[in-house]
Steps between C-alpha positions, in 0.01 A plus 500: 500500500204730576177406316365719227131574562253493209408858404131541452493870411271776618170436674243739646298502820165698492289601799189718555572822694226711655549876501290777650195478722123502468368632166852566373628149568650328198681177436798460267738221409856532622745294298861418605758325284735227616799320354454128549742207515405139566721335757340153520188311420287704739709806596531835329720798579321835428663850494327831438600715202617850576433821296756390245297176444779277630501281809597672820432455875430201711433163337219296652426128468143386414359159460319351196151566643558865580684565173220337285234701688656845496755534220409556126758487226589825324669372188493809281603727791799268573613492137467875446631633833708258693662260244692779317701558817590138516610497134714804544658367816572169325674676211718702737596194711589308184756771411714373778563470876687828507195709418302305745740578783517864397116515548456643151125487518210735518317547834202283387730217379699511820178465698393211280828326554460541870147364486603195301772418745284531812527193716151354488563266799580812704287770330548761769877503448553607135824524325668838585519718195847631578647148500293365217762572224797376689432132514573250216241271663236775458612544140465133408168472683353807323612375161338166560170657613490735200583214264218291643256785415631655175616189319177316565271795414260292281461233766455768765226670291330159459510441879342844549225413255428178682491688830246740360274210422536364851436836659209570276329174595557581872353851455201371314423245780518779747256721299773756430392529138645841408844390616470170323406680176807722532737208566370300194503811280862558587599147416309514178670822401834316528379191314161484329556142375417311826139373473499405870540871601202592279295210640574598858430869430166397352416325831569822684276704269223243518503489879505878511187519276670611181398208266586675171856554616509136609386386160752724330787336680358151453490563126861626511602180685330288241665693216830418664412138570190368311538180699452662835202296610444677837490841328248373245277355776524829694413698191192281435391547864536874470279502188234292670526722809424803288210319330341409827 
């Protein structure tokens, strides 16, 4: 039986783009969005989102190092733009194999089904859309993949929150402070009760020179967990730093 990859959700890749010449030269950040599935301990399948915000096009494989260095989780984007297509597709598939074979789906959902059924081991040979809805094997596999995402939504959300923490630490160590702040802020929007997120965001603000913001988040971490010894020590250090 074909394995079911772990669905990670939507991630973004940002890069600086130079435009113009001389005195009119400007730089701006170009961001692209990718649907990510984890295939193994150190391998990820990434696929770009199209204008309908669903995966389409060639799937590429990246290793753990490249993935950690380039890709940032976009939790809110995923839940607001991509997940609804999965939920709608799951509901239609659950109504029976007949509707599946009749391809009774919207264009976006059909593209999403095609994306989910791409053969990651041979990413340049995706499932043909015209044959997608004729195979009971495809039907069963798609149901399994959707179930692994939708049924375990809380666990999936927790995994994304954990990934935000990991990526934020990596970004801070690489002095990418603005991106680290954005990652932690996104995670905190989803769950403000994790003292570790506030602690790590405080470290970002401190290293970037914003000690007041650092202290605000340390105080929030201690409100959530008064026994958080590292946060208390860090807050004491910040106060002494200001005094000096």
